[in-house]
C-alpha positions as a Markdown table, in Angstrom:
| # | Residue | x | y | z |
|---|---|---|---|---|
| 1 | Met | 0.1 | 0.3 | 0.3 |
| 2 | Glu | 1.1 | 3.4 | -1.2 |
| 3 | Lys | 2.9 | 5.6 | 1.6 |
| 4 | Lys | 2.3 | 9.1 | 2.3 |
| 5 | Glu | 5.0 | 11.0 | 4.6 |
| 6 | Lys | 5.2 | 10.2 | 7.9 |
| 7 | Ile | 2.6 | 11.1 | 10.1 |
| 8 | Val | 2.9 | 14.3 | 13.0 |
| 9 | Leu | 0.3 | 12.8 | 15.7 |
| 10 | Pro | -0.8 | 15.0 | 18.6 |
| 11 | Ala | 0.8 | 15.9 | 21.9 |
| 12 | Gly | -0.3 | 13.6 | 24.4 |
| 13 | Phe | -2.0 | 11.1 | 22.2 |
| 14 | Glu | 0.8 | 8.8 | 22.7 |
| 15 | Glu | 1.2 | 8.8 | 26.0 |
| 16 | Met | -2.8 | 7.8 | 26.3 |
| 17 | Val | -2.8 | 5.2 | 23.7 |
| 18 | Arg | 0.3 | 3.5 | 23.5 |
| 19 | Asp | -0.9 | 0.7 | 25.7 |
| 20 | Val | -3.6 | -0.4 | 24.2 |
| 21 | Ile | -2.1 | -0.5 | 20.8 |
| 22 | Gly | 0.1 | -3.4 | 21.9 |
| 23 | Val | 3.5 | -4.3 | 24.2 |
| 24 | Gly | 6.1 | -3.2 | 21.0 |
| 25 | Glu | 3.5 | -2.1 | 18.2 |
| 26 | Trp | 4.1 | 1.2 | 18.3 |
| 27 | Asp | 6.0 | 1.5 | 15.5 |
| 28 | Ala | 3.8 | -0.9 | 13.5 |
| 29 | Phe | 1.0 | 1.2 | 13.9 |
| 30 | Val | 2.7 | 4.8 | 13.4 |
| 31 | Glu | 3.4 | 2.9 | 10.3 |
| 32 | Ala | 0.1 | 2.2 | 9.4 |
| 33 | Leu | -1.4 | 5.3 | 9.7 |
| 34 | Ser | 1.2 | 6.9 | 7.1 |
| 35 | Glu | -0.2 | 4.4 | 4.8 |
| 36 | Glu | -2.9 | 5.5 | 2.4 |
| 37 | Pro | -6.4 | 4.3 | 3.4 |
| 38 | Ser | -8.1 | 1.5 | 2.4 |
| 39 | Val | -11.0 | 2.0 | -0.2 |
| 40 | Ser | -14.6 | -0.1 | 0.4 |
| 41 | Val | -18.1 | -0.1 | -0.8 |
| 42 | Arg | -21.2 | -2.1 | 1.2 |
| 43 | Val | -23.2 | -3.8 | -1.9 |
| 44 | Asn | -27.3 | -3.3 | -2.0 |
| 45 | Ser | -28.7 | -6.7 | -1.4 |
| 46 | Lys | -31.2 | -5.2 | -4.5 |
| 47 | Ile | -28.3 | -6.0 | -6.9 |
| 48 | Thr | -28.6 | -9.5 | -8.1 |
| 49 | Asp | -26.2 | -9.8 | -10.4 |
| 50 | Asn | -23.2 | -8.3 | -11.8 |
| 51 | Arg | -24.5 | -5.0 | -13.1 |
| 52 | Leu | -22.2 | -3.4 | -10.5 |
| 53 | Gln | -19.1 | -2.6 | -12.9 |
| 54 | Ile | -17.4 | -1.4 | -9.6 |
| 55 | Thr | -17.1 | -4.7 | -8.2 |
| 56 | Asp | -14.9 | -5.9 | -10.7 |
| 57 | Asn | -12.1 | -9.0 | -10.4 |
| 58 | Ser | -9.5 | -6.7 | -8.5 |
| 59 | Cys | -12.2 | -6.2 | -5.5 |
| 60 | Ser | -11.4 | -8.4 | -2.4 |
| 61 | Ala | -14.1 | -9.7 | 0.5 |
| 62 | Val | -14.5 | -8.0 | 4.0 |
| 63 | Lys | -14.7 | -10.6 | 6.1 |
| 64 | Trp | -16.8 | -9.9 | 8.8 |
| 65 | Cys | -19.8 | -8.5 | 5.8 |
| 66 | Glu | -20.8 | -10.9 | 3.5 |
| 67 | Trp | -21.6 | -7.9 | 1.1 |
| 68 | Gly | -18.3 | -5.4 | 1.8 |
| 69 | Arg | -15.8 | -5.7 | -1.1 |
| 70 | Tyr | -12.5 | -4.0 | -0.8 |
| 71 | Leu | -11.9 | -1.8 | -4.0 |
| 72 | Ser | -8.1 | -2.0 | -5.6 |
| 73 | Glu | -8.6 | 2.2 | -6.2 |
| 74 | Arg | -10.8 | 5.3 | -5.4 |
| 75 | Pro | -13.0 | 5.8 | -8.2 |
| 76 | Lys | -15.0 | 9.2 | -8.6 |
| 77 | Phe | -17.9 | 7.7 | -6.9 |
| 78 | Thr | -20.2 | 11.1 | -7.5 |
| 79 | Tyr | -20.1 | 10.4 | -11.2 |
| 80 | Asp | -20.8 | 6.8 | -11.4 |
| 81 | Pro | -25.0 | 7.0 | -11.8 |
| 82 | Met | -25.0 | 3.6 | -9.4 |
| 83 | Phe | -23.9 | 5.1 | -7.0 |
| 84 | His | -26.5 | 7.5 | -7.0 |
| 85 | Ala | -29.6 | 4.6 | -7.5 |
| 86 | Gly | -28.1 | 3.3 | -4.1 |
| 87 | Ala | -26.1 | 0.2 | -5.6 |
| 88 | Tyr | -23.6 | 0.3 | -3.3 |
| 89 | Tyr | -22.6 | 2.8 | -0.1 |
| 90 | Val | -19.3 | 3.7 | 0.8 |
| 91 | Gln | -18.5 | 2.6 | 3.8 |
| 92 | Glu | -15.3 | 2.1 | 5.6 |
| 93 | Ala | -14.6 | -1.9 | 5.9 |
| 94 | Ser | -14.1 | -1.9 | 10.0 |
| 95 | Ser | -17.5 | 0.0 | 10.3 |
| 96 | Met | -19.4 | -3.2 | 8.4 |
| 97 | Phe | -18.7 | -5.1 | 11.7 |
| 98 | Val | -22.2 | -4.3 | 12.7 |
| 99 | Trp | -23.4 | -6.3 | 10.4 |
| 100 | Gln | -22.0 | -9.5 | 12.7 |
| 101 | Ala | -23.4 | -7.7 | 15.9 |
| 102 | Leu | -26.8 | -8.0 | 14.3 |
| 103 | Glu | -26.3 | -11.4 | 12.7 |
| 104 | Gln | -25.3 | -12.8 | 16.1 |
| 105 | Leu | -27.7 | -10.9 | 18.5 |
| 106 | Val | -30.4 | -9.0 | 17.1 |
| 107 | Glu | -34.1 | -10.3 | 15.4 |
| 108 | Lys | -34.4 | -9.5 | 11.6 |
| 109 | Asp | -37.6 | -8.2 | 12.8 |
| 110 | Ala | -36.8 | -6.4 | 15.5 |
| 111 | Val | -37.4 | -2.5 | 16.0 |
| 112 | Val | -34.0 | -0.5 | 15.7 |
| 113 | Leu | -33.1 | 2.9 | 16.6 |
| 114 | Asp | -29.7 | 4.0 | 15.2 |
| 115 | Met | -29.5 | 7.0 | 17.5 |
| 116 | Cys | -26.4 | 8.7 | 15.7 |
| 117 | Ala | -26.8 | 8.1 | 12.5 |
| 118 | Ala | -25.0 | 10.4 | 9.6 |
| 119 | Pro | -24.4 | 9.8 | 7.2 |
| 120 | Gly | -26.0 | 7.0 | 7.3 |
| 121 | Gly | -23.5 | 4.1 | 6.8 |
| 122 | Lys | -24.5 | 1.7 | 9.8 |
| 123 | Ser | -28.1 | 2.7 | 9.2 |
| 124 | Thr | -28.4 | 1.4 | 5.4 |
| 125 | Ala | -26.4 | -1.8 | 7.0 |
| 126 | Ile | -29.3 | -2.1 | 9.8 |
| 127 | Ala | -31.6 | -1.4 | 6.9 |
| 128 | Gln | -30.3 | -4.1 | 4.6 |
| 129 | Tyr | -30.5 | -6.9 | 7.7 |
| 130 | Leu | -33.7 | -6.3 | 8.6 |
| 131 | Ser | -36.5 | -8.1 | 7.1 |
| 132 | Glu | -39.7 | -6.7 | 5.5 |
| 133 | Asn | -41.1 | -7.1 | 9.5 |
| 134 | Gly | -38.4 | -5.3 | 11.2 |
| 135 | Phe | -38.1 | -1.1 | 11.1 |
| 136 | Leu | -35.4 | 0.9 | 11.7 |
| 137 | Val | -35.7 | 4.5 | 13.2 |
| 138 | Ser | -32.4 | 6.5 | 12.2 |
| 139 | Asn | -31.7 | 9.5 | 14.0 |
| 140 | Glu | -29.1 | 12.9 | 13.8 |
| 141 | Tyr | -28.5 | 15.8 | 15.8 |
| 142 | Val | -27.3 | 17.9 | 13.7 |
| 143 | Pro | -30.1 | 19.4 | 10.8 |
| 144 | Gln | -27.0 | 20.0 | 8.1 |
| 145 | Arg | -26.1 | 16.0 | 8.7 |
| 146 | Ala | -29.7 | 15.0 | 9.0 |
| 147 | His | -30.8 | 15.9 | 5.8 |
| 148 | Val | -27.7 | 14.2 | 4.4 |
| 149 | Leu | -29.4 | 11.4 | 6.0 |
| 150 | Val | -32.3 | 11.5 | 4.5 |
| 151 | Glu | -30.7 | 10.8 | 0.8 |
| 152 | Asn | -28.8 | 7.9 | 1.9 |
| 153 | Ile | -31.8 | 6.6 | 3.7 |
| 154 | Thr | -33.9 | 7.0 | 0.4 |
| 155 | Lys | -31.5 | 6.3 | -2.1 |
| 156 | Trp | -31.0 | 2.9 | -0.2 |
| 157 | Gly | -34.7 | 2.3 | -0.8 |
| 158 | Ala | -35.5 | 0.5 | 2.6 |
| 159 | Pro | -39.1 | 1.2 | 3.1 |
| 160 | Asn | -39.9 | 0.5 | 6.7 |
| 161 | Cys | -37.5 | 3.1 | 8.1 |
| 162 | Val | -38.5 | 6.8 | 9.8 |
| 163 | Val | -35.7 | 9.8 | 9.8 |
| 164 | Thr | -35.3 | 11.9 | 12.8 |
| 165 | Asn | -33.7 | 15.1 | 13.7 |
| 166 | Asn | -33.9 | 15.1 | 17.3 |
| 167 | Ala | -31.3 | 15.1 | 21.0 |
| 168 | Pro | -31.2 | 11.8 | 22.3 |
| 169 | Arg | -32.6 | 12.9 | 25.2 |
| 170 | His | -35.9 | 13.6 | 23.3 |
| 171 | Phe | -36.3 | 10.0 | 22.8 |
| 172 | Glu | -36.6 | 9.4 | 26.6 |
| 173 | Lys | -40.4 | 10.7 | 25.7 |
| 174 | Leu | -40.6 | 6.6 | 24.1 |
| 175 | Lys | -39.7 | 4.5 | 27.0 |
| 176 | Ser | -38.6 | 0.8 | 26.1 |
| 177 | Arg | -40.1 | 0.6 | 22.5 |
| 178 | Phe | -36.6 | -0.2 | 21.3 |
| 179 | Asp | -35.8 | -4.0 | 20.8 |
| 180 | Ala | -31.6 | -3.3 | 19.2 |
| 181 | Ile | -30.2 | 0.4 | 19.4 |
| 182 | Leu | -26.9 | 1.2 | 18.1 |
| 183 | Val | -24.9 | 4.3 | 19.7 |
| 184 | Asp | -22.1 | 4.9 | 17.5 |
| 185 | Ala | -21.3 | 7.6 | 19.5 |
| 186 | Pro | -19.2 | 10.9 | 18.2 |
| 187 | Cys | -16.3 | 10.8 | 19.9 |
| 188 | Ser | -12.1 | 12.3 | 19.6 |
| 189 | Gly | -11.7 | 10.8 | 16.0 |
| 190 | Glu | -8.6 | 9.2 | 16.9 |
| 191 | Gly | -9.5 | 6.6 | 14.2 |
| 192 | Met | -9.6 | 8.7 | 11.3 |
| 193 | Phe | -6.2 | 10.1 | 11.8 |
| 194 | Arg | -4.9 | 8.3 | 8.8 |
| 195 | Lys | -7.8 | 10.1 | 6.7 |
| 196 | Asp | -8.5 | 13.5 | 8.4 |
| 197 | Glu | -5.9 | 16.1 | 9.3 |
| 198 | Arg | -8.3 | 18.1 | 10.9 |
| 199 | Ala | -9.2 | 14.7 | 13.0 |
| 200 | Arg | -5.3 | 15.4 | 14.4 |
| 201 | Glu | -5.6 | 18.7 | 15.0 |
| 202 | Glu | -8.9 | 18.9 | 16.7 |
| 203 | Trp | -7.5 | 16.5 | 19.2 |
| 204 | Ser | -6.6 | 16.7 | 22.9 |
| 205 | Glu | -6.8 | 15.4 | 25.8 |
| 206 | Ala | -9.6 | 18.0 | 27.0 |
| 207 | Asn | -11.8 | 16.9 | 24.1 |
| 208 | Val | -11.2 | 13.2 | 24.9 |
| 209 | Glu | -12.8 | 14.1 | 28.7 |
| 210 | Met | -15.6 | 16.1 | 26.9 |
| 211 | Cys | -16.7 | 13.1 | 24.5 |
| 212 | Val | -16.8 | 11.2 | 27.3 |
| 213 | Glu | -19.3 | 13.2 | 29.4 |
| 214 | Arg | -21.3 | 13.5 | 26.2 |
| 215 | Gln | -21.3 | 9.6 | 25.1 |
| 216 | Arg | -22.5 | 8.8 | 29.0 |
| 217 | Glu | -25.6 | 11.7 | 28.2 |
| 218 | Ile | -26.4 | 9.7 | 25.3 |
| 219 | Leu | -26.2 | 6.3 | 26.4 |
| 220 | Gln | -28.7 | 7.2 | 29.7 |
| 221 | Ser | -30.9 | 8.0 | 27.0 |
| 222 | Ala | -30.5 | 5.3 | 25.0 |
| 223 | Trp | -30.9 | 3.1 | 28.1 |
| 224 | Glu | -34.4 | 4.4 | 28.9 |
| 225 | Val | -36.1 | 4.2 | 25.4 |
| 226 | Leu | -34.5 | 0.1 | 25.5 |
| 227 | Lys | -36.9 | -2.7 | 26.1 |
| 228 | Pro | -35.7 | -4.7 | 29.1 |
| 229 | Gly | -33.8 | -8.1 | 27.2 |
| 230 | Gly | -32.8 | -5.5 | 24.5 |
| 231 | Val | -29.3 | -5.2 | 22.9 |
| 232 | Leu | -27.6 | -2.0 | 22.6 |
| 233 | Ile | -24.5 | -1.7 | 20.7 |
| 234 | Tyr | -21.8 | 0.7 | 21.5 |
| 235 | Ser | -19.3 | 2.1 | 18.7 |
| 236 | Thr | -16.5 | 4.5 | 18.4 |
| 237 | Cys | -14.1 | 5.1 | 15.9 |
| 238 | Thr | -11.8 | 6.3 | 18.7 |
| 239 | Phe | -8.8 | 3.9 | 20.7 |
| 240 | Asn | -8.5 | 5.5 | 23.8 |
| 241 | Arg | -9.8 | 3.2 | 26.3 |
| 242 | His | -11.8 | 6.2 | 27.9 |
| 243 | Glu | -14.6 | 6.5 | 25.3 |
| 244 | Asn | -14.5 | 2.7 | 24.9 |
| 245 | Glu | -13.9 | -0.2 | 27.6 |
| 246 | Glu | -14.8 | 2.4 | 30.3 |
| 247 | Gln | -18.0 | 3.0 | 29.0 |
| 248 | Val | -19.0 | -0.3 | 28.3 |
| 249 | Gln | -17.5 | -0.8 | 32.2 |
| 250 | Trp | -19.6 | 1.7 | 33.2 |
| 251 | Leu | -22.8 | 0.0 | 31.8 |
| 252 | Ile | -22.0 | -3.1 | 33.1 |
| 253 | Asp | -21.4 | -1.3 | 36.4 |
| 254 | Glu | -24.3 | 1.8 | 37.0 |
| 255 | Met | -26.8 | -0.2 | 34.4 |
| 256 | Glu | -26.3 | -3.8 | 35.7 |
| 257 | Ala | -25.6 | -4.3 | 31.3 |
| 258 | Glu | -25.1 | -7.9 | 30.3 |
| 259 | Tyr | -21.7 | -7.9 | 28.4 |
| 260 | Leu | -22.7 | -9.7 | 24.7 |
| 261 | Pro | -19.6 | -11.7 | 23.2 |
| 262 | Ile | -19.2 | -11.7 | 19.1 |
| 263 | Lys | -17.7 | -14.3 | 18.1 |
| 264 | Ile | -15.2 | -13.3 | 15.2 |
| 265 | Gly | -13.0 | -15.5 | 12.8 |
| 266 | Glu | -9.2 | -16.4 | 13.5 |
| 267 | Asp | -7.6 | -14.5 | 10.4 |
| 268 | Trp | -9.6 | -11.2 | 10.3 |
| 269 | Gly | -7.7 | -9.3 | 12.5 |
| 270 | Ile | -9.3 | -7.8 | 15.0 |
| 271 | Thr | -8.5 | -7.2 | 18.8 |
| 272 | Ile | -10.2 | -8.7 | 21.2 |
| 273 | Leu | -10.1 | -7.0 | 24.4 |
| 274 | Ser | -9.7 | -8.8 | 28.0 |
| 275 | Glu | -12.8 | -10.5 | 29.5 |
| 276 | Asn | -12.2 | -10.0 | 33.1 |
| 277 | Leu | -12.9 | -6.3 | 34.0 |
| 278 | Glu | -14.7 | -7.0 | 37.1 |
| 279 | Asn | -13.4 | -4.9 | 39.9 |
| 280 | Asn | -11.0 | -3.9 | 37.7 |
| 281 | Pro | -12.2 | -0.8 | 34.6 |
| 282 | Leu | -8.6 | -0.8 | 33.3 |
| 283 | Pro | -7.0 | -4.3 | 33.3 |
| 284 | Leu | -5.0 | -4.2 | 30.0 |
| 285 | Arg | -2.8 | -1.5 | 31.0 |
| 286 | Gly | 0.9 | -2.6 | 30.4 |
| 287 | Thr | -0.8 | -6.2 | 28.9 |
| 288 | Pro | -0.8 | -7.2 | 25.4 |
| 289 | Pro | -4.6 | -7.8 | 23.5 |
| 290 | Lys | -5.2 | -11.1 | 22.3 |
| 291 | Thr | -6.0 | -11.2 | 18.7 |
| 292 | Gly | -8.6 | -13.7 | 16.5 |
| 293 | Gly | -10.7 | -17.1 | 18.0 |
| 294 | Glu | -13.3 | -17.2 | 19.9 |
| 295 | Tyr | -12.0 | -14.9 | 22.7 |
| 296 | Glu | -14.7 | -13.5 | 24.9 |
| 297 | Gly | -13.8 | -10.2 | 25.7 |
| 298 | Arg | -15.2 | -6.6 | 26.7 |
| 299 | Gly | -15.3 | -5.4 | 23.3 |
| 300 | Tyr | -13.1 | -5.7 | 19.7 |
| 301 | Arg | -11.0 | -3.0 | 18.4 |
| 302 | Phe | -9.9 | -3.0 | 15.2 |
| 303 | Leu | -6.4 | -1.2 | 14.6 |
| 304 | Pro | -4.6 | -0.3 | 11.4 |
| 305 | His | -1.5 | -2.3 | 11.7 |
| 306 | Lys | -3.6 | -5.5 | 12.0 |
| 307 | Thr | -6.4 | -4.6 | 10.4 |
| 308 | Arg | -7.5 | -3.8 | 6.5 |
| 309 | Gly | -9.7 | -0.7 | 7.4 |
| 310 | Glu | -9.1 | 2.4 | 10.0 |
| 311 | Gly | -9.9 | 2.5 | 13.8 |
| 312 | Leu | -13.1 | 1.3 | 15.3 |
| 313 | Phe | -14.1 | 0.3 | 18.7 |
| 314 | Met | -17.7 | -2.1 | 19.5 |
| 315 | Ala | -19.2 | -4.0 | 21.9 |
| 316 | Ala | -22.5 | -5.0 | 22.7 |
| 317 | Val | -24.4 | -5.2 | 26.2 |
| 318 | Arg | -27.7 | -6.7 | 26.9 |
| 319 | Lys | -30.4 | -5.0 | 29.3 |
| 320 | Gln | -31.3 | -7.2 | 31.8 |
| 321 | Cys | -35.0 | -7.4 | 33.5 |
| 322 | Gly | -34.6 | -9.0 | 36.4 |
| 323 | Met | -36.3 | -12.0 | 35.2 |
| 324 | Arg | -36.5 | -15.4 | 33.7 |
| 325 | Ser | -35.2 | -15.2 | 29.9 |
| 326 | Glu | -38.0 | -16.8 | 28.7 |
| 327 | Glu | -40.5 | -14.9 | 30.7 |
| 328 | Cys | -38.1 | -11.5 | 29.7 |
| 329 | Gly | -38.9 | -12.3 | 26.0 |
| 330 | Met | -42.4 | -12.8 | 26.7 |
| 331 | Arg | -42.9 | -9.0 | 28.5 |
| 332 | Asn | -40.7 | -7.9 | 25.1 |
| 333 | Glu | -43.3 | -9.7 | 22.7 |
| 334 | Lys | -45.9 | -7.4 | 25.2 |
| 335 | Met | -44.6 | -4.0 | 25.4 |
| 336 | Gly | -43.6 | -4.5 | 21.2 |
| 337 | Lys | -47.3 | -4.4 | 20.2 |
| 338 | Asn | -48.9 | -1.1 | 20.1 |
| 339 | Lys | -51.8 | -0.7 | 22.8 |
| 340 | Lys | -55.6 | -1.2 | 20.6 |
| 341 | Asp | -57.2 | 0.2 | 23.6 |
| 342 | Lys | -56.3 | 3.8 | 22.1 |
| 343 | Lys | -55.4 | 3.4 | 18.9 |
| 344 | Ala | -53.3 | 6.8 | 17.3 |
| 345 | Lys | -55.6 | 8.4 | 14.7 |
| 346 | Gln | -54.1 | 7.9 | 11.3 |
| 347 | Ser | -54.5 | 10.8 | 8.7 |
| 348 | Thr | -55.5 | 8.7 | 6.2 |
| 349 | Gln | -57.4 | 10.0 | 3.3 |
| 350 | Asn | -59.2 | 9.0 | 0.0 |
| 351 | Thr | -57.1 | 9.7 | -2.3 |
| 352 | Gln | -56.2 | 9.5 | -5.8 |
| 353 | Phe | -53.9 | 6.5 | -5.6 |
| 354 | Thr | -53.8 | 3.1 | -4.0 |
| 355 | Thr | -50.5 | 1.4 | -3.4 |
| 356 | Asn | -51.9 | -1.6 | -5.5 |
| 357 | Asn | -49.5 | -2.8 | -8.3 |
| 358 | Leu | -47.2 | 0.0 | -7.2 |
| 359 | Leu | -45.5 | -1.3 | -3.9 |
| 360 | Arg | -44.9 | -4.9 | -2.7 |
| 361 | Gly | -46.4 | -5.7 | 1.3 |
| 362 | Glu | -49.4 | -4.0 | 2.7 |
| 363 | Tyr | -49.5 | -0.5 | 3.1 |
| 364 | Asp | -51.7 | 2.5 | 4.3 |
| 365 | Ile | -51.6 | 5.7 | 2.9 |
| 366 | Val | -50.8 | 9.1 | 5.1 |
| 367 | Glu | -51.1 | 12.7 | 3.9 |
| 368 | Ser | -49.1 | 15.7 | 5.7 |
| 369 | Glu | -49.1 | 18.7 | 4.2 |
| 370 | Gly | -49.8 | 17.9 | 0.7 |
| 371 | Arg | -47.6 | 14.8 | 0.7 |
| 372 | Tyr | -48.6 | 11.4 | 0.4 |
| 373 | Tyr | -46.7 | 8.6 | 2.2 |
| 374 | Ala | -46.6 | 5.1 | 2.0 |
| 375 | Val | -46.6 | 3.1 | 5.5 |
| 376 | Gln | -47.0 | -0.4 | 6.0 |
| 377 | Lys | -49.9 | -1.2 | 8.1 |
| 378 | Glu | -48.5 | -2.9 | 11.2 |
| 379 | Arg | -46.4 | 0.1 | 12.0 |
| 380 | Val | -48.9 | 3.0 | 11.2 |
| 381 | Asp | -49.4 | 3.6 | 14.9 |
| 382 | Phe | -46.0 | 3.5 | 15.9 |
| 383 | Val | -45.1 | 6.2 | 13.1 |
| 384 | Glu | -47.9 | 8.2 | 14.4 |
| 385 | Glu | -46.1 | 8.1 | 17.8 |
| 386 | Cys | -43.0 | 9.1 | 16.7 |
| 387 | Arg | -44.4 | 12.2 | 14.6 |
| 388 | Lys | -46.1 | 13.5 | 17.5 |
| 389 | Thr | -42.9 | 12.7 | 20.1 |
| 390 | Leu | -39.8 | 13.6 | 17.2 |
| 391 | Asn | -39.2 | 15.7 | 14.8 |
| 392 | Val | -39.7 | 13.6 | 12.0 |
| 393 | Leu | -37.9 | 14.3 | 8.6 |
| 394 | Met | -38.7 | 10.9 | 6.3 |
| 395 | Phe | -40.9 | 8.3 | 7.1 |
| 396 | Gly | -42.4 | 5.3 | 5.1 |
| 397 | Val | -42.3 | 5.5 | 1.0 |
| 398 | Gln | -43.0 | 9.5 | 0.0 |
| 399 | Met | -45.0 | 8.4 | -3.5 |
| 400 | Tyr | -46.7 | 11.8 | -4.4 |
| 401 | Glu | -46.7 | 15.4 | -3.7 |
| 402 | Gln | -50.3 | 17.2 | -4.8 |
| 403 | Lys | -49.4 | 20.3 | -7.2 |
| 404 | Gly | -53.1 | 21.2 | -8.3 |
| 405 | Lys | -54.6 | 18.4 | -9.8 |
| 406 | Asp | -51.7 | 16.4 | -9.9 |
| 407 | Leu | -50.1 | 14.0 | -8.5 |
| 408 | Ile | -46.2 | 14.1 | -8.8 |
| 409 | Pro | -44.0 | 11.0 | -8.6 |
| 410 | Gln | -41.3 | 11.3 | -6.1 |
| 411 | Ala | -38.0 | 9.7 | -6.0 |
| 412 | Ala | -38.1 | 7.7 | -2.5 |
| 413 | Leu | -40.8 | 5.6 | -4.9 |
| 414 | Ala | -38.9 | 5.1 | -7.6 |
| 415 | Leu | -35.5 | 4.1 | -5.2 |
| 416 | Ser | -37.7 | 2.3 | -3.1 |
| 417 | Gln | -36.9 | -1.7 | -3.0 |
| 418 | Ala | -40.4 | -2.3 | -2.5 |
| 419 | Tyr | -41.4 | -0.4 | -5.8 |
| 420 | Ile | -43.0 | -3.0 | -7.8 |
| 421 | Arg | -41.2 | -2.7 | -12.1 |
| 422 | Gly | -43.3 | -1.9 | -14.7 |
| 423 | Ala | -46.3 | 0.3 | -13.1 |
| 424 | Tyr | -44.6 | 3.1 | -14.7 |
| 425 | Pro | -43.0 | 3.0 | -18.2 |
| 426 | Glu | -39.3 | 3.1 | -18.2 |
| 427 | Val | -36.1 | 4.2 | -20.2 |
| 428 | Glu | -32.8 | 3.2 | -19.9 |
| 429 | Leu | -30.3 | 6.1 | -20.0 |
| 430 | Ser | -27.0 | 5.7 | -21.5 |
| 431 | Tyr | -24.1 | 7.1 | -19.7 |
| 432 | Glu | -24.1 | 10.7 | -21.1 |
| 433 | Glu | -28.1 | 10.8 | -20.5 |
| 434 | Ala | -27.4 | 9.5 | -17.0 |
| 435 | Ile | -25.3 | 12.3 | -15.6 |
| 436 | Ser | -26.8 | 14.8 | -17.5 |
| 437 | Phe | -30.3 | 14.2 | -15.5 |
| 438 | Leu | -28.1 | 13.7 | -11.9 |
| 439 | Arg | -27.2 | 17.7 | -12.7 |
| 440 | Lys | -30.9 | 18.2 | -12.9 |
| 441 | Glu | -30.4 | 18.9 | -16.6 |
| 442 | Ala | -33.4 | 18.8 | -19.3 |
| 443 | Ile | -33.2 | 15.6 | -21.2 |
| 444 | Val | -34.8 | 14.5 | -24.8 |
| 445 | Leu | -36.5 | 10.9 | -24.9 |
| 446 | Ala | -37.5 | 11.3 | -28.8 |
| 447 | Asp | -39.4 | 7.4 | -28.6 |
| 448 | Ala | -40.9 | 7.3 | -24.7 |
| 449 | Pro | -44.6 | 7.8 | -24.4 |
| 450 | Arg | -45.6 | 11.3 | -22.7 |
| 451 | Gly | -46.4 | 11.9 | -19.1 |
| 452 | Phe | -44.4 | 10.5 | -16.0 |
| 453 | Val | -41.2 | 8.1 | -17.0 |
| 454 | Leu | -39.2 | 6.3 | -14.7 |
| 455 | Val | -36.0 | 6.8 | -16.1 |
| 456 | Thr | -33.2 | 3.9 | -15.2 |
| 457 | Tyr | -29.2 | 2.5 | -15.4 |
| 458 | Gly | -27.7 | 0.0 | -15.5 |
| 459 | Gly | -31.5 | -1.3 | -14.9 |
| 460 | Leu | -31.6 | 0.3 | -11.7 |
| 461 | Pro | -33.8 | 3.5 | -11.2 |
| 462 | Leu | -32.6 | 6.4 | -11.2 |
| 463 | Gly | -36.0 | 8.9 | -10.9 |
| 464 | Trp | -38.7 | 10.8 | -12.9 |
| 465 | Val | -39.0 | 12.9 | -15.9 |
| 466 | Lys | -42.2 | 14.1 | -16.8 |
| 467 | Asn | -41.7 | 13.8 | -20.7 |
| 468 | Ile | -43.6 | 16.9 | -22.7 |
| 469 | Gly | -42.5 | 15.7 | -26.1 |
| 470 | Asn | -39.9 | 18.1 | -27.2 |
| 471 | Arg | -38.1 | 17.8 | -23.8 |
| 472 | Cys | -38.7 | 16.3 | -20.6 |
| 473 | Asn | -38.9 | 18.0 | -17.2 |
| 474 | Asn | -36.5 | 16.8 | -14.6 |
| 475 | Leu | -38.0 | 15.7 | -11.3 |
| 476 | Tyr | -34.5 | 14.6 | -10.1 |
| 477 | Pro | -34.4 | 16.4 | -6.2 |
| 478 | Glu | -32.9 | 19.8 | -6.3 |
| 479 | Phe | -30.8 | 19.0 | -3.1 |
| 480 | Trp | -29.4 | 16.2 | -4.6 |
| 481 | Arg | -28.1 | 17.7 | -8.2 |
| 482 | Ile | -24.8 | 16.8 | -9.2 |
| 483 | Arg | -23.3 | 20.4 | -8.8 |
| 484 | Asn | -19.7 | 20.2 | -10.5 |
């Protein structure tokens, strides 16, 4: 792998994390940080053949995620129409380890909250893992980042999702509502040192302390809304113990959480931390960590000189419910169902359309400010509760927007994995036409029927145009368009 100039690490960083890295391994760690980072993508499961040209023979698999691929070089993703069609997500390989946590610990029909979700890598992984009966609430506190999250979730095409823009404490009103919660916590960003010079410049011991306090506040809010028996997955992109093992130990000590091991492959290069943390929150100081095998530890660390990826820490715990496990499961089932005695009032109206022949599955139509959304019937009450409690930016599948007498089909409908192909006429675009469409330029489709037409590239939907004969009105969202 190509080397850059030797990286200059912040003052105080070595003292804080040297013993985390392992005895005699500091020089190898620093050398790895001076190399070019790897490039990886996670392929959308809606890709069923070899249409994804980016995954050529030079790609190799990410061992802990069946959909992950390393690329031999970094292409210009902006100019790949398949990227905009949601065919894949550009995600750092270490972060794909969330797939293992989900696969081993979380049911596919679970209701999951991603508390700190932007830009959406782990949320799209959760959406990909869940069955059509599962449901995801994907939240981001920073408004600008939340709108990027909406775009990425929409392009991924998951129909069973809500995107919110809230502080973690706002979720406490939804007490004990989630089967699983991911807290990919804001952190000091040490794992980004190789890729981001600004992360190195902003690092300080004081910033680490501030992050620890903020992470604990987020974990407290997450714990309130996690069901008894539910799973909390905690991760950061940093190395130091204060933001990692100590936070897990705090959950065990203060919240009486049960630590959950994750089995890993011996050749994955993942560092497994000591299992014996009782009465000793920092047992690893001065001792080398172990690597590989099915060794039960209190967390899993990705170190760049051992693992092909950036820095990551991940651990999982269960919220105990003070009763036998089979009784706890029964309680979870009851708590997961919405109360029927006071059913939330649905804003379902008679409209000019139904979801018949448009979406696979059973949906209700929910209207909000002239926009029509398809929401899974069994989740309508929960979605309405979210809308009353939280600042919801997106929910279900936004199908149409009313403009005068016309119902304008929306991008989310075209990109949804539930959309039934053939419901509208389709036209396959050339590469040049696809780029023009993604720039929101006018295009001409000489042989297409008049009216709304779904345009595709590589067999995947990109969005809508309205063909008026001599040209097409481009309905691609303004916020998403390629600007350079």
